[in-house]
N, C-alpha and C positions, 0 to 999 in steps of 0.2 A: 746272100742268096736273094734272086727276085722272082718269085710265081704269081701268074695271070691265074688268076680261078676260069674256070668255065665257064658263058653264059648261062643265064638264066633260060633268054630265047633257047640255044641250044640243046637246055635239058628239056624242054618238052618238046622240042620236035622230035628226040629218039623215042620209037617204038617199044610197046612190052613188051619184042622177042630180045631186042636188045639190050634192057634192065635184066632179063631174065638170065643171057648169058652173062652181065658184069658179075650178078651176083652168088652163079655156079662157080666164075675164077676169083671170084675174092672169098669162097668159101676154101679152095683148094687151094690159095695160097694163103690162108690164116692157118690153115692144118700144117699149111710146110715149115711158115715162120714159127709153130708151137714146137716144132721139133728140131729148132734150131733157135733157143729164146737170145736175143739180142743182150751183149753183157751188160748189167745192170749201170746206170747211170749215163749209156753212153748217148741218149736220148734228151738226159735233164736239161742238157747245156745246152741246145740249140731252142731260141724262143721266135715262133709264130706272131708276129706284129701285123697287123692288118691299122689300115690307116685310109683315110678317105681322100682319093688321090688329085682333088679337085681344092682345097683347101689350102694354098697360099697365105703367107709364106711360113704358114702351120706345117703341111705336107701338101705334097704335089710332086711328081713327076715329071723332071725339066728336060732340054731340047734331047738328052742324049735317050733317055729311058730310065736313067736314074733317080731313085726316090731321095728327095732333097726338103729340108725346110727346119724350123726350129723345132716340132717334134722329133724328127729323125734323129740330130745332130745330139739332142737330149738323149734318148735311150740307147745311140751311140755309146755315149759315155759311159751309161749305166750300164751297157754290157762290158764293156773294158773293165769296169772296176770289179764288177761281181762274175767275170769269165763266159759271160754267156756268147754263145753266135746266133747270128741274126736271119732270119726267113721274113722278105718285107713284102707283104701279100698287100697291093694299092686293089681299094672297091668305090665304087660309088657308095655312099653315107648307108643308104638301108640295108647294104651286103655287108657290110662290117660290123650293123648290131649283131646282123642274122646268125655270121660266122662265130662272132665271140659268145655267143647264147648258145650254138650248138657244139660250142666245143670246139670247133675248126682251125684259132688261134688262142693264143694265149694272152696276148695284152693288144686293146684298142689304145690308138695314138692318141687320144685328145677328145674327151667326154664332157660335157657339162653336166654338171651334177645337179639331178633332180629327182625329188621322192621316186616317180615313177621308174629311173635307171636304178635306184637304191637297191628293189626291188629281187632284181633277177643280177647285178653285177658289184663288183668290190669295186670302192676307188682309192688310187691313191694319195697323198698328198697335195692339197692344190698346189698346180707350178707357176698358174695364171689366172688373169681375171677376164673371163671372157663376157663379152656385151654386143647386143646388138645396136645395130643405125637405120634408121629412114632415109633413106638416102630417095632425092629427087631433083628433077633439073634446076638449073640454076633461076631458070624464067618463070618457073610456077610460082604462082603466087597465091596457092589456095591449099595445099597439104604443107603444116606446120607439125599435128601431131597425128597420133596411132586415129583417135574420135572421127581427124577430117579426110580418114580413106575411104567412108560412105562412097558406093554405086562409082569406087577407082577400081582399076587391075594392079594389083601387085604381086611383081615376082618375087618367089621366096622359093628356097629348097626341100627337097620332101623329105621330114622326119629333122626339119630343124626347128628351134622351138618357137620361130620367126610363124610356124602356122598356127600354133597354141594360141600368139600373141592375137592373131586376124580373127579366131574364132569370139572373141568379144565383140569384135568389131561387125555393125549390123549392114547387111548386103555389101560385104565387101566381096570384089573379082578375086581368086587367088588365082596367079600365072603360075603354075610348078613344073620344077627341073631338077634334073635328080642330081646335081652339085652349083654350085655356086659360083662357079663360072657362067655356066649357062645361064642361071634365073637373072647375075648381073648384066649379059648378052644382053637380052630381053629388054632390060629400060633403056641400057646403051642406044639398042636399032628402035624404040621406037611402042613397042609395045604392051609397055605398061607404063601405066603414070608413077610406080613408085617400088623399091626395092626395099626387104626387111632382109638383113642377113650378116654375116659378120662383118664389123667394123674393121679390122685387120686385113681382114682380104678383100674385102672393097678399097679401102685405099692402094693396097698391093696394084692392083687389075688395074682400078683407073690410072695409076701411074704408070706401067706397063703400055697402057694404051693411049696413053700421052691425053686422058679426060678427063683429069681431075678437076680442071677450072669450069668444066662445061654441069658438071651437079653439084650440090649442098647438101651437107648433112643440117636434118632438121632438128635430127635428138640424135644426138651424141652417146649414149650412155641409156641404152633402155634393156631392162634384165638382167643389170650384172653377175654374174652365176662364176663358182670355182670352176675351174677344168684341169682335169688329171687325168691321168693315165686311169685305164678301166682292166679287170680282171675276172673271172668267172667266180660265183658265191663260191666264197669258200677256199679259196687258193689263196692261203693269207701268208706261205714259204713268200710265194714268187712275188705279195704284194710286199710284202716288208723287204726284201730286197731292193725292190723298186724304189721305198722309202728311203732305206740307207744309203743309195746311189744318189737321190732327191738329195739327200742334208749335207754327202761329199763334195756335189756338186755347186753348192750353196757357199760351202767354206774353205775350199780352193777355188774360190773364183771364175769356174768355167762357166756357169750360170749364168753370170753379170757378162762373160764375155759375148757369149750368144746371145745374150737378150739387146746389147746393144748391136750386135751387128745385124740380126732382123728386123726390128725396130726401131733403131732411132734413121732419121733422116740422112739420107745416103749423099756423100761428098759431093758437095757442087762443083761446078764447075769453074777453070782456072779464074775465068775472065770475070765469073760472078763475086770468088773471094776478094779480085781485087776491086772489082767496084766496093766489095763491103764492106774493105780496109778505106776505102778513100771516106765511103761515107761516116766509117768510124772516128775517123780521123778530123773531117772538118765536125761531127757529134763533142769528138774531146774539146779540141778549137773554141767550140761555141760556150759548152759548160768552164772551161778555163775562163771564159771573157764574162760570163755571166759573174763565174765568183770573184773576178778581182775585180767586178764592181761591183757587185754585190758587199763583197769588204770592205769597199773605200765609203761605199755612204753606211754600211755596220759600223766601222770605224768613226765614222761623225756623230752617230746615233749614239756610243756609246758612248762617247767625251762628252755630250750633254747628259746621257743617264749618270755616270760619275760625278757631273756636276751638281746635277739635282740631287742623289744619291747624299753625295758630300753636304748639302743645306737640308737637307733632309734629316741627315743624322748630327747635323750639330743642332739641329732644334731639339733632335729626340734626347741629346745630351743636357742642352736647357733643360727641359722638362722633367727629364730625372732630377736634374742636381735641385730644381724648385721642389720636388715631392720627398726628395730624401732632406731638406731642408726646413719643410713644415710641417714632418712626420713627428707625431707625440714619440719616438721614442731616438736615445740616442745611437747613432751606428758608426760604424769604424769597421775600415779593413786591413788588415793585417799581412803582411808578404808570409812565408813558407816559414822568416826565419823570425817572426813577432816581430817585425820594423811597422809600424803604423804606415800606410799608403793613403787614409782616405781620414777624411774628418766632415762630420755636418755639422751646420749651427747648432741644434741640438745638444750634440756632445760639446761643442764650444761651452754654452750655455752654463750645462748641467755640472759638466768637469771643471770650467772656471778655465781653460782652456784657449789657445789661437793655433793658425797658421801655424805654429813653428813645430808643433806636435808632430806634424809629417816628418819621418823617416828617424824616428826615438824610438826605442824598445817598449811595449804595450807596458813591461813590466816597472817602466819608470812613470808610469801612468796610475796602472792598476794593476797594481802587484797584488792582492786582492783575486784575479782570476787564474786560474789551472793553466795560465800557458806553458810552464815547465813542464806539468804532465801531458800537455795535449804534445809538446812538441816533439817530445823523448818517447811519444806513442807509436810505434811500430805502424797503425795503420789508420789514418785520423779518424776522428768519429766524431759526435755532438757534448756537449756539456751544456750543463745550465744548473742554475742556481741561485741564491740572495747572498747577497755582503752589505755590512754597514760602511756608510765611508762618513767620517768627522771632517767637516767642512765650518763653516759660519755655526751647524747644528747637525744633527746627529740625520741620515738620510739613507734610507734603503732602498736598495736598486736589484732589479731583479736581473739577471743576465743568459744571452742564449749563446755559444760561442757554436759556430757549423764549421765547417771545410768545404769550400770550392773548386770547382777543377776548372780546366781552358775545353776547347773543342774536340777535343781526344781523353778528355777524360784524366787528364794530368789536376796534380795537386799541387795549384797553383797559388794557396793561400787561407785566411780565414776571415769570414763576418762574425763583426763583434755589436750583439743589438742591447741597449740598455734600457730597463723601463725604472721609472723614481717609482717607488709600491711606497713612501712616506706617508701620504693620504689614505691609501688606502688600508696601508694596518692600523693609522689612527682609527680608520671607519670602524672594518675589521675590532678592533678594541671596543669602539661605543657599541658596535651589534652587540656583542658578544656579552657585555654590563646589561643594555638591554635586557637580551635575552632571559640572561638568570633572575633579572629583576624579576618578569613575567615569567619564567618559571615559579620561581620564590611566588609571586600573588597567586598563582594555581596552584601550587603547596598548601597554601594559608587556606586557598579557600575550601579544596577538596576534603583536606583537614576539617577544617570546622564543619563542613556537611557530612561528613564521615563521623565524627564525635558528638553532630547533635543528636543525632536518633538513636543510639544507646543512653546519652542524659535523656533525650527526654522520654523514653522508656523506664527511666529509674526516677526522675523526677517523678513521675505518671503513681508510682508505686510508694513512694516518698510521702505526697500528699494525700494516698488512702488510707497512711497506713494507721492515722489515729480513727477513723474509723472502724476502718476493717480490721483492730487488729484480732480480736476474738471469733473471725472467720476463717475457717479451718481452710478449706477450697482457697479462697487468698494469700494465708500463709504458705502453702503448697506453692502456689502459680510463684509468689513472690523470691520463695527460694532457688525456683528452677530457671526465673528468666533474668533474674537483679547479679547472676554472679553471670548467665551468658551472656548478658550484656556490659560487663564488668569484663570479660577475655574476650569481647571482641575488641572494646577500646584497647586493651592490653596488646593484642594484634596489631591492630594499626599502626599504636606506640613503636612495636617493635620494628616493624616492617621502613616506616621511617629512619628511626634510628639505624638499622640496616643501610639505607639508602644515604643518610650524611655522614657518617663514621665513615673515617680514614682511617682504615685499620692496614697495615703494610700487608701486600701479599705476600704469602707463603708459597712461590714458585720451585715446582720442583717437575725432573722432568716424568711423567706417568704413561702409561700404555692406556692409550685410548677407551680400548677393546674391555682392559678389567675396570674400568670406571662407569662404562657405558653399565655393562652386565654386574656392578656393584646397585647401581638403581634400579635395571629392572626386576631385581630380586628384594628389593619392595612392593610391587607393584603384579606380584605372579600369581599372587592368589586373588588379587581385583581381578585380572585380566581374564583368571580362568572362570571366574561369578560371575562375571560380565560378556563372555563369550566373545572376545576380543584377537581377533588373529594375530601374530606378532610375524613379522619377516625381520631379521636382523640379519644386516652386512657390512659385519665390520671387520676388515682383516686384521688379525696380527701383527702386531711389532711396529704398528704404528705408534711413534712416540709424540708428545705434546708440552711442550715445558707450561705449567701452566696452576694455579691454585688450585690445590682436589676438593678442597673442602666447598668456595665458593659454586665451582663449575657444579659439582655435587648439587649445589640448589639450586641451579640452572637450570640440569635435566632435569631435576624433581620439579620444578614450576610447568616445565614444558608436557612432562609426560601426566602430570593433575589437567591442564587444560587440554589434553590432545582425548583423554577419558572421558572427560565430563562434554566435550563434544560431541562425542559420540554415542550418547546415553541412548539416544531416538535414530537414530541411525539404523537401517536395517542390514547395511553391510556394515561391520564392525572390523576396519583392519587398519594396522598401526607398524609403520616401517622405517627403522631408522636406519643410516648410510652413513658410510666415514669412506674418502677418497682424499686422495697424496696428489696433488697437483704443483704447476712450477709455484703458485702463488701461496701455498701453503699448502694447509689440511680444512677439507671441508666435513663437518657432522650435518645431516639432515633429516627432521623428525615429522613424517608426512602420517597424518589421519584421513577419513575416509567422514569427517563429521558433517556439520550444516555449513562449518564454512562462514565468509566475511563478506560482504557489501564492498566493493570499492571506497565506499562515502565513509566506511568505519577504519581503511587500512591504515591511514594519515595519523590518523589519532591513537594507533594501538599500543606505544612506548608513552604515554602521557600518563601521568600520575592521577591517579584515580579513573582513569579510563577502565570498562568495564562491557564486555556484553552477556554477562553472567548474572542470572536476577542474586546471588548469593557470591558477593566477591567485593573486596575495595579495589581493586584496581591499581593494586604496584606490585605484583608478581614481575608481569613483563616488562613493567617501570627498574626497577632494581637488574633484572636480568640482560636489561640490555646495559646497566651500569657495571656491571660487571664483567660484561665483553670488551666496555671500551677498556676500559683499569687494563683487562689483559693484552692492549694494542687489537684486538679484533672489533669486529664486529655481528650482529645480527639481523639478518633478513625474513622478509616474510611474504606467502603468495598463498593469495587462496580465494577460492571461486565459491561463490551465496550457492550451499547444496550440493556441493560437488568434493570440498574439503580443505584443508589450511597445511601447509609446507613452513617450518622453520629452519633455514638454516644455519650453522652456525660457523663463520671463517675464523682462523687461526693463524698467526703469520708463522 
């Protein structure tokens, strides 16, 4: 149903009496209708939809006076889906906005989203991206951007966002029309220098007027914004129905069909199609000819490149062979069954073999390698170790056996690398012997130094004995200092004996927490007297195989060192922590003592090295020996003025 609204000009000419008469009749009619109310829901299914009647191809009146356009077809499809009947109200743009604002219509078919409109309307989901266009005559050479519209006459539609754009341009002259068609007509007739308006409407009207070749778009996408349906503020029920209908059109392809109908180019004439087909065939033939010529020359170039790459590959292979033959390692390659496929010159020299080894099984040449184990494994892995080979003399070899694959990661064989370690082993034995001699010299020197001090004190008392025998004070000092110095010599000798005696270890499975608790019990009273804060984090159930008596000696040594190191510290905190890892068990003893410098740490486990004023420097020396006898080790980290941490590692 199409309803034509009354013109504003006619409304203005009506007299005051006519207005009063209308009001009177309206009051009478309202009273009558209130006596006979319309059935509920009868008018809810009729939608009054307003649209800009001069906005093709979105909405317009065709030659037969029928509402047409993209927006019209969209609302028709939505109404059919939702069960609505439609009443079309074609209006000028400003009138359409007023009608919707005053509630005279339910829906406005197509409006750009702006913050200003959002205050009075509610918008559906966007179904189009609308943009403005700057259109000028083709021969114009002055206007390319909006800033160049100064002192120019620009045709625009009243109420369109184009007017908002032009307000930021100084000294522009706007020629305002009620619709897009009239504004564009002002440009075509030469009344304006430029046109700003809807891009799609401009293209549609120029094509209809056969003027598309006379004008050019200088700025094709100005202020692109969402384009949607609008309802009155708060009419959420109708808005939900419209959005549901739009989503249905997207899903069933109706939207795509309508978009293609209105916005894709019109079908060309038959002659144009034939001309394009001929041009297409010529282009295809030209492309085929160019392709054939290109393939010919490319083939020649490819052959030359193959020859060059073949020569380069031969050079690379020769270079690799030179590298293999001049390396220090013996290298062999095997297939997946263990047969030798390659040997280098070093292999021939070390293993006293020749090219006859190619094709033989590796076990016939080197039975010491774990070949059978590697071939029987489900998944290839790496193997490394040492073996002795008796030829003219016994030689020691270190081997490394690794799988290798092809370009697609398939296992295709093995690489075996052999290194002669015979001379290295001899040098290591010499170094160990020299180190032992050096340690023995250090031990002897330290022992001599440590024993000299108490012996000097004893000798002094003995020398003074004939003269001072009757001196009671002398006798008192003699009885005090001489036994003390002798006890000191005895401790030195006992520590040396502990280090030198190779007693068999009495290994037993020991609960680490119980061992730590037994040591802490020896120092509990001292820790309380010296106000040492103890933090113990040793979980129950950590079992370690060790000699309980000797490891207790190590822990006692570390506890004594920690307490003495914290004697002058303001914060006294002792932290003992144990944890299990993939490599074994770790036990750490940390203190907040005076710490040690980086220069002192490398000498910490040397015999007779000490940082204390009272000490002989054998405690950590013996502790390190005990840990090594257990197959473990002891590490230390320290910072001067912050504290020291000793870590015991058990396998």
